Structures are given as structure tokens and as C-alpha cells.
N, C-alpha and C positions, 0 to 999 in steps of 0.2 A: 556930514561927517562921516566918515566910514568908522565903525565901531572897531575896536580891539577885539583881534581874536577870542569867538565865544568859550569860556571855560564855566560850566554848568556849576562847579562847586566855588567857583572863584569870586562871587562879588557878596557874600554874606556880611560882611565886613561893611559895603555900602549901605546894607537895611539897618544893620544894626546902628551906625554913625548916623541916616536921618533922621531914626525915630530915639536916638539917645541911651541903645540899651547896651549894657556893659558886653566887651567883648573882647575874650581872653584868646581869640585862636581860635581856627578852623572849629565849626561842630562834627560828631559824629554824622555823618549820612552818607547814605549810598543807596541805589537804587535794586531795585528787585522785581524782576519781570514773573508774574503765573501764570503758566496756561490756564487758559477758560475758557476752551475750546478749540477745536481741529486747527492749528493754523491762526490759533488768536491767542496771545498775552495779553496781560494787563498790566500796566509797570506803573511802580509806585517808589516815592521818597521814603526811605527808614530813617528816621530820626531816634539818636541815641541808641544803645546798649540793652539796654532790659526788655520787658513785654509791654507794648504798646499800650499806653493809658489813653489815646485820643485817635480817631479817625476822622480824617479830613476831605472831605470830598468839596471839587471846585464847581464853579458855574460854566453857564456853557460858551465856548471860546475862548476857556483859562486852560489853567493846568495847574500840576502840583504845586508848582513854584510859588504862586499868587498865594499862596500861607506860609512863606519863609519866614517874613519878618515876624507873624504869630506864634510860628516852632520856637523861632529864635528868644521871643518875649518870655512865653510861656515856660523853657526848659524842662521837656516833660518827653521819654520816650511815644513817637505818635508815628503813625505812618498818614501822609499825604497820597491820595489815589491821583493818577491819570486816568481820568474816565475813557472807557472807550470811544475811539475815534478823535483823540487828543492827546495833545504832548509826546508822549514817546507809545503810547498803548495803541494798539490794533484797532480796526474799528470796528464796530458793534454787529451782531448777527444779521446778516444778508444785506448788511451795508446800509441799516436803518438804525439811528438814533432813537431807541425804544426804550422808556423810560424804564419798564417793568426790565427789561430785558440789563438794562443797565444795571439795574441791585441785584439782580442774579449772578452777574459777574462781578459785581462788587463781593458779593456774597463768599463764592468761591477763591477772592484775592483772602478775605477776610480771614477765612479758616483758618489759612496758613499764617497770615503774617499778623493778626489783630484779633485773636478767639476770645480774647478778655477784655477788652477795652472797654474802659468808663463811658465813654460818648461816642458817639459818632457825629460830627458837625457836616452841613449838607448847606454850603450856601448858591441859592438857586435854583438851578437844574441839577446840582448837586442833592439840594435839599429835598426836592420832589423824588429823586432816586433813594433817598434816606427815611422819605416814608414809605415809601414802596418794602425797602428792604426793614425797615421795623414792623411792618406787619407781615410780612410772608419769614420773616429770622426774627422773631422777637430775642432769641440768647446772643445775636452779636449786638444788638443794640438796648443796652441799660439806659443808656439817658440820650435825650435828640436833642440836638442846638440846631433851629432852623435860623441860615442869617440871612436877613432882607428876602424873605420867602413864603409865603403860602399857597395853597390851593386855589388860593381868589385870585393870583395871576392871569393878566388876561394878554390879548394882542396890542390893545391899548397902551397897558401898564410896560408892555415890554416891546414897545414900538422901537424906543431908541437902543435896543440892542440887534434889535431885527436889522435896523437900518445899518449899523457897525459890519456885523456878521455877513450878511447880505451886499457887503460893500465890493471893492475890485478883486480880481482873484490874485493878481499878483500887483508888483509897487517897483517903478524904475528906478529905484534910489534906498537906502535905511530912513534920510531926511523924511522921505517921500511918507512912507510906512511909521514914524514918525512924527509928523503932522496929523494925518490922520487922524491915531488914537489919544492926540493929544486934544483934538477939537472934539471925539467923543468920551474923554474923561475932564471932565474941567475940574474934579474935587482932587486928582491927583497932583504929585511931583512931577516935572517931568523928567527929574531924575528918575524915580519910582516907573516910571511907564518903560523908560530906554531900557532896564534891565527887564522889564515884563518883556519885552518886544524882543530880548536878547533869546530868551529863552521859549519864549512862543512864537519864533520864526524862524525860516530858515532862506540862506542864500543862495542861491544856483548857479550853475558854473557860469550863466550869460552876465551876473550880476544882480539879476532880478532875485525881491524879494517876495516870499509868499508865507501866509502861514500854518503852521503845525497843526491846526485842527481842520478836521472835516466841516465843508461849507453845508450851511443845514439850515431849513425854514423854522422858526421857531413852534410850530405847532401847533398852537395856542386856540388857530380858527375853528382847529377843525377837531374838537373833540373823540377819539375813539377809545376802544377797551383797548387795555396793557395788551392785550394778547396779540393783535393783528401785529403781521410782520408783512408788509408789501414789501416785493424782491426788486421793484422796479421804482424810477422816479426820483426823484431829490431829498436826502435823508430830512425827516424831520422827526422830533420827537412823536410819540403816540401820546396824546395827554387826554385821559378823562378824568377831567380836575372834580366832578363831582364823587367820582371813586376815591379821590386822593381824600378829599374832605371825609367821608366816610372813614376811609382807614384812617386816615390822622385822629380823628375823633373815637377809635376805639381802642386806644393804645392805652396801655394801662402801665406804662415808664414814666419820669420826669420829660417832661418837654421844656425847651426854652425858645422862647423867640426874641432876636435880635433885629430890629429893627431898624435903619437910618430915616434920620429925618430929614433931608437934602431933597429936593424936589426928583431926583435922578432913584428914588428908591420906588422899589415896584410893589411896596405892602401900602394899603391907606390903613383911616381908622375902622373902614366897616371888614375888612380883614381881621383887624387884630380882634375887634366884636367875635367874630363869627369864630376863630381860635379858642377865644376864653369862652365863648358858651358852647363848645362842645366839648372842651377842655379846661374848666374852672380853676382847675390848680396849677394851670401852666405860668411860668413864668415870664415877663414878657418885660423887656429891657430897650430901652431908645440910646442911640448913641449920634452924636452930629458927624453924619456919613451922606454918603450914597449909597447907590445899591452895591459897592466892592466895599464893603462893610471892613474887610479886610486887610484891605488898600489904606483906605483911609484914616483907620482907628484900627491897627492892628495891635498894638500896645493894649490898649483900653478893652477888645474884644478877648485879649490875653486874659485881662483879669478875671472876666466877666465867667470864661471858660475854667478858670482855674476855680474860681468859688462856688460854681456851677457843680463841679465833678466832687468840693469838700462838702456842700450841704447832705446832708443827710444821708 
């Protein structure tokens, strides 16, 4: 079935209705693009009118709209970023999804959009970038929330994500792209996945559909330094996981891990134990969710974020 014409800001009432969030009319949200390099800009959704209290960084193959329901539930000014190569943002430096480069681009955007935010929240790929951001620019990360991610992620844990991202380059119809998305996201409602596709895919003139995000390899089987920037080959995040553990363990700001407990999660007990070994005072919360906690349990996640902001 062909979807109605896409209205980026016209579906918030559906998010609210699905999750029982009171809705008094469209929220105040606008897009803002910030230059981050020659010919490159990072696009973000700016929610509310006051100074941003939260920064939200999505996972790989997602975009800022993955946080819509969380933003509606928490009701605070915030900034949800489209990472390089995702959503409405331009690609990464040299066309490569390098986590260190992503953190630097996000820092440039936050200097303008959210210099005094109380917390940075990163899910999956966004969480890894948030760790680097916190280590490099601690004045921008007063609190850090990792949503179903630690540096303990590896190729095996991320295999389902890799299979999804590495799927067909195009789809003959909306029904085809929806069917594949439903198959890979058993914890989500079809209604929410339909919204997600409309935010995360484009219909070409010939009627076929393609994803907005740059196709990339997870890079988790190829540890490397955060400084390498290969100029050829498929986009791959450069992921030195040992270095990320060291950076995470060196942080002095409050840290909270929100972990999904369903099989789709990429965090296991060993990851949680390692985080607590390095950061004994970190807060760990479990939610009945898969990897995309913000999609499965957005209201509960919003409550945890509000509590974490208020704690101390």
C-alpha cells in the first residue's frame, strides 16, 4: 500500500497515541543545519524553545526521528542529531563513518545548539560517538547515558544489525521495504516501523525506495585507531574498542547504562560487569526491550532520563 505524502512534522500525534502520551497539539520542533566542514553540515531536530537540556544521538542506520516518542514523553528542550551519513546530514569526512570524526562533528554542532545540555544520550553507534565526545570535549557532556551499547559490542553481537544494513540497496515498493523492516524488528509495532521508514527512506522517481543513510560495514571486526581516515572502500566505522573502554573508564561525569533485556540487545552481562569494574558508581538500568530501547520502551526511557537529570 502506497503511503500518504510524507510530512516530517505531521506524525507526532501517532507517536503520542500509540504510547498513551497526552497530546495537546503539535510540539515546537524545527530543523537546524550547522556547518561542520567544507561543503558539509550536520542537521538536527531542535525541540522546544529554551536552552537544550538533552542531546540525543541515534544508532547506525537510524536518524534523529528515532527519538520522537522519547522527546514527546519527556517534554523538555532538547536536540536530536542526525549523525554524519544519516538522515538529513551530509556524509562523514572523506566519506568514512569514523567514530572519532563523528564525535568531532557533533561537538561542532553542540557548541552552537546545546553548549549547556545536562546530558548526552547515545544509542548504539551514537553511544560510541558519545564516549569519544565525552573524553575529548568534557565541557559538552555533563552526564552520559549509553542506550544498549558498551565498547564490548562485537561483530557477533551486532550481526543482526549488520544483516539489516547490508541488505538490498533498493526496494520495488513501500510494502517490500516495510516487510523487511518488520522481519528485522520483532519488538516493534508495524505502525511505529511504518513511521520510521517514512522518516528514514526516500521514494525515487521510478517508484523504488532507498534508505536515507549511507550503507556501511559495522567495522567491528577491524579494530583501528580513531585517527585513520581511509579514502577508499566501503564506509566503515573505525572502532578501537579497547581505546573506547579506556576513554569510558577515564570519565569523571555521572554515567548511566540503559540496557535492553530481550535477545536483540547487544549488551551482555560481561559488558555490564566490565563497565561497573571501570566505573563502580555508574548507574545501570534494565528495560524489557530489544536493542532499540527508545523504540520499544520510549516512555520508560524518558522517565529514566528525567530522573538521571534530576539526580544530584
